[in-house]
Backbone bond lengths (Angstrom), bond angles and torsions (degrees), N, CA, C in turn:
res aa  C-N    CA-C-N  psi(-1)  N-CA   C-N-CA  omega(-1)  CA-C   N-CA-C  phi
1 M - - - 1.447 - - 1.540 110.09 -
2 N 1.304 115.29 138.37 1.498 123.56 178.96 1.505 106.24 -72.95
3 P 1.359 115.22 128.33 1.540 121.59 -178.88 1.480 112.52 -55.64
4 V 1.322 118.29 -34.44 1.586 123.25 174.58 1.571 111.63 -60.52
5 E 1.368 111.27 -41.01 1.410 116.93 -179.29 1.507 115.40 -66.12
6 S 1.363 110.60 -34.23 1.431 114.00 -169.78 1.569 108.50 -88.88
7 N 1.213 116.14 -8.25 1.546 123.22 -177.91 1.587 108.29 -123.26
8 P 1.325 115.99 101.02 1.566 116.85 -172.15 1.568 104.79 -71.31
9 H 1.374 124.84 -22.34 1.482 120.87 175.57 1.485 108.84 -67.40
10 M 1.366 123.55 -32.25 1.398 120.28 -178.71 1.573 110.57 -64.60
11 K 1.320 117.14 -31.59 1.456 122.42 175.78 1.429 110.62 -58.49
12 I 1.285 118.15 -40.48 1.509 120.45 -179.96 1.489 113.18 -78.08
13 K 1.318 112.83 -46.07 1.568 117.68 179.32 1.420 115.44 -50.45
14 L 1.395 118.31 -51.46 1.380 121.30 -173.23 1.540 112.42 -58.05
15 P 1.376 121.43 -46.71 1.469 118.92 179.36 1.518 113.72 -69.02
16 L 1.417 114.88 -33.53 1.391 119.11 178.86 1.772 108.05 -60.90
17 S 1.471 109.28 -48.62 1.410 112.53 -176.10 1.635 108.69 -67.72
18 L 1.173 120.85 -30.86 1.494 122.47 175.88 1.517 111.43 -65.73
19 L 1.415 115.66 -40.01 1.419 122.69 178.08 1.642 113.55 -69.40
20 A 1.305 109.07 -38.42 1.497 116.34 176.99 1.570 106.76 -63.72
21 A 1.354 119.62 -46.43 1.400 122.83 -179.71 1.454 116.04 -61.62
22 A 1.275 115.76 -42.93 1.516 125.05 175.74 1.537 110.01 -67.97
23 S 1.243 118.26 -37.14 1.485 119.56 173.54 1.576 111.76 -64.52
24 V 1.265 117.05 -43.71 1.484 119.37 177.72 1.505 110.01 -63.25
25 A 1.391 122.27 -42.69 1.392 125.70 -176.15 1.504 111.14 -67.85
26 L 1.289 117.91 -36.07 1.451 126.08 176.02 1.562 116.26 -64.65
27 S 1.426 111.33 -42.21 1.392 118.67 -179.59 1.428 106.17 -75.76
28 S 1.337 124.47 -31.56 1.476 122.67 176.69 1.579 110.56 -65.78
29 A 1.358 112.09 -40.37 1.414 114.44 -173.52 1.608 110.33 -73.30
30 A 1.399 111.88 -29.38 1.514 112.39 177.44 1.517 111.55 -73.66
31 F 1.398 113.17 -33.14 1.471 110.79 178.30 1.539 111.77 -70.14
32 A 1.375 115.76 -32.49 1.526 113.46 -176.71 1.526 107.54 -92.59
33 A 1.127 119.52 11.99 1.553 123.70 -179.34 1.598 114.54 -61.89
34 G 1.223 113.97 -4.78 1.522 119.17 -168.60 1.548 111.43 -62.69
35 A 1.358 123.53 -46.79 1.350 130.74 176.24 1.442 114.37 -116.45
36 K 1.411 116.49 146.53 1.411 121.00 -177.64 1.502 110.11 -77.66
37 T 1.344 120.95 137.87 1.487 115.96 178.18 1.559 109.37 -92.09
38 Y 1.324 107.89 162.19 1.548 120.11 178.09 1.480 109.12 -134.30
39 E 1.382 113.38 166.25 1.511 113.52 -171.90 1.588 99.91 -143.72
40 V 1.325 110.78 146.94 1.451 122.06 172.69 1.548 110.46 -140.73
41 T 1.342 116.86 136.91 1.481 119.54 -178.52 1.502 103.04 -122.43
42 G 1.343 118.30 147.21 1.442 120.83 172.11 1.589 107.65 160.35
43 P 1.337 105.85 -176.71 1.689 112.99 -177.49 1.539 102.51 -81.74
44 V 1.346 114.44 150.10 1.329 132.34 174.76 1.621 108.09 -76.20
45 L 1.321 111.52 121.98 1.528 117.87 177.68 1.455 107.17 -92.09
46 E 1.379 114.79 -49.27 1.482 122.95 -178.27 1.486 112.62 -145.42
47 V 1.293 125.24 149.00 1.444 124.84 -178.48 1.573 106.97 -154.79
48 N 1.403 118.37 130.65 1.329 124.77 171.76 1.537 106.51 -140.94
49 D 1.390 119.04 -167.26 1.366 126.00 -176.88 1.484 113.15 -71.07
50 S 1.465 121.05 -25.27 1.347 121.74 -179.90 1.576 116.42 -106.94
51 M 1.199 118.18 -4.11 1.496 122.33 178.57 1.516 113.13 -165.77
52 I 1.495 111.05 162.68 1.364 121.27 176.08 1.524 107.83 -132.88
53 V 1.343 120.83 136.95 1.419 123.04 173.23 1.512 111.84 -111.62
54 V 1.372 113.53 127.49 1.420 117.56 -176.11 1.457 106.30 -123.20
55 Q 1.438 118.65 138.20 1.432 122.58 173.98 1.532 109.90 -84.33
56 K 1.352 121.80 125.30 1.372 123.22 166.83 1.498 114.27 -120.96
57 G 1.283 115.85 107.84 1.399 117.54 -168.67 1.580 115.34 62.05
58 K 1.252 121.51 -120.78 1.383 123.13 174.31 1.510 111.16 -97.46
59 D 1.299 123.73 -0.90 1.436 133.22 -168.10 1.602 102.85 -98.79
60 R 1.406 112.90 142.11 1.488 120.92 173.74 1.510 106.62 -110.77
61 W 1.426 111.88 117.10 1.469 119.64 -178.81 1.504 109.92 -98.80
62 E 1.361 118.50 114.35 1.475 120.80 178.86 1.553 104.28 -100.18
63 I 1.228 119.72 123.90 1.418 121.26 -178.30 1.637 111.00 -128.69
64 N 1.346 114.84 124.94 1.474 118.04 179.75 1.594 111.01 -61.81
65 R 1.351 112.14 157.38 1.353 121.13 177.45 1.526 112.71 -153.51
66 D 1.292 116.01 154.77 1.484 113.61 -179.10 1.550 108.29 -149.27
67 A 1.364 118.19 -172.65 1.444 127.00 -175.55 1.611 108.64 -51.00
68 N 1.269 115.54 -28.49 1.531 117.02 -174.76 1.559 116.14 -92.36
69 T 1.345 112.63 4.70 1.461 120.00 -174.90 1.500 100.46 -84.10
70 K 1.292 115.25 126.65 1.462 126.68 -179.26 1.631 109.80 -79.04
71 V 1.155 111.81 114.19 1.564 117.76 177.71 1.409 115.72 -114.39
72 T 1.315 125.63 124.33 1.367 127.02 173.67 1.547 113.20 -103.27
73 G 1.380 117.86 104.87 1.439 121.32 177.39 1.459 101.50 107.25
74 D 1.400 114.69 -179.17 1.437 125.98 177.94 1.421 108.83 -106.97
75 V 1.483 111.96 105.89 1.472 118.13 -175.71 1.529 108.90 -79.02
76 K 1.369 116.96 131.44 1.401 129.48 172.25 1.493 116.51 -130.86
77 V 1.384 112.71 154.24 1.332 119.69 179.30 1.628 110.95 -52.35
78 G 1.355 117.28 130.98 1.461 120.98 -176.58 1.508 116.05 98.77
79 D 1.398 114.92 -19.83 1.542 117.56 179.91 1.585 110.84 -71.74
80 K 1.229 112.72 141.95 1.459 109.99 173.54 1.564 108.99 -83.74
81 V 1.250 119.16 140.09 1.413 125.58 -175.52 1.492 113.79 -132.41
82 H 1.228 120.19 162.86 1.474 129.74 173.61 1.493 105.16 -125.39
83 V 1.325 118.95 112.07 1.516 123.70 177.94 1.530 113.34 -102.65
84 T 1.171 115.71 128.55 1.520 118.77 168.03 1.554 112.70 -106.11
85 Y 1.324 115.54 124.55 1.433 114.36 -172.41 1.602 110.58 -141.39
86 T 1.313 117.20 165.09 1.589 120.85 168.58 1.496 108.13 -122.23
87 M 1.239 105.99 162.02 1.595 114.62 177.75 1.434 102.81 -96.89
88 S 1.425 113.95 136.92 1.441 120.26 -174.83 1.624 102.47 -139.67
89 A 1.433 112.64 131.22 1.340 118.92 175.37 1.556 113.63 -70.92
90 S 1.359 121.26 136.13 1.407 126.19 174.69 1.553 110.42 -103.19
91 D 1.233 116.72 -20.31 1.544 118.48 -174.43 1.540 104.73 -163.20
92 I 1.366 117.98 134.25 1.434 120.68 168.80 1.479 107.00 -132.92
93 E 1.272 114.07 131.10 1.380 121.89 -178.33 1.651 108.34 -124.01
94 V 1.300 119.44 124.37 1.466 121.77 -179.74 1.463 109.96 -83.93
95 K 1.302 116.59 132.12 1.504 123.85 173.88 1.471 105.13 -115.79
96 A 1.392 113.71 146.42 1.359 118.69 173.76 1.530 115.03 -65.90
97 G 1.382 114.71 138.87 1.444 118.09 -178.92 1.554 108.48 -82.05
98 K 1.287 120.87 173.34 1.499 126.95 -179.26 1.539 108.30 -59.73
99 G 1.326 121.27 -40.07 1.444 121.41 -176.39 1.536 109.54 -75.50
100 A 1.329 122.17 -22.75 1.521 118.02 177.33 1.317 115.62 -65.93
101 K 1.388 127.33 -36.71 1.439 127.30 177.53 1.503 112.24 -67.14
102 K 1.343 119.62 -35.08 1.532 114.20 176.79 1.652 109.02 -70.89
103 E 1.341 117.46 -31.98 1.365 116.81 -175.81 1.488 108.06 -71.07
104 A 1.264 121.14 -42.14 1.445 127.00 171.32 1.451 114.84 -49.41
105 K 1.321 121.15 -46.50 1.410 123.17 -179.43 1.526 112.04 -70.89
106 A 1.331 116.02 -29.29 1.445 119.97 -176.27 1.530 113.56 -78.93
107 A 1.397 113.46 -12.69 1.553 118.59 -176.18 1.532 103.90 -67.21
108 P 1.316 119.59 139.64 1.421 126.00 -175.71 1.678 104.24 -80.23
109 T 1.403 115.16 145.08 1.387 114.05 174.45 1.515 111.44 -98.96
110 P 1.260 122.05 147.20 1.528 126.67 -171.77 1.577 107.33 -78.75
């Protein structure tokens, strides 16, 4: 006899645990939904504590990393890796557009 069939509580616990796991996964996804994620796969050209360089076709992809970057295994040059990353702005400088200069000249002086 199947242990789940012999214990009616198991029939209830399994769907509830699956529902709880799905709920946690969805809330985590909603919380982290700020920036779009991207992926790159290829051999490692360079790696250190602050970055990893991956070859994708003819392109060299240099991606920053830090102590919070989750790494599974010991990454070495030559290993094939799959990197998931987000783009993050480090500096934003506002420049006046073409229309802004004309508007500034048109403003009356007191």
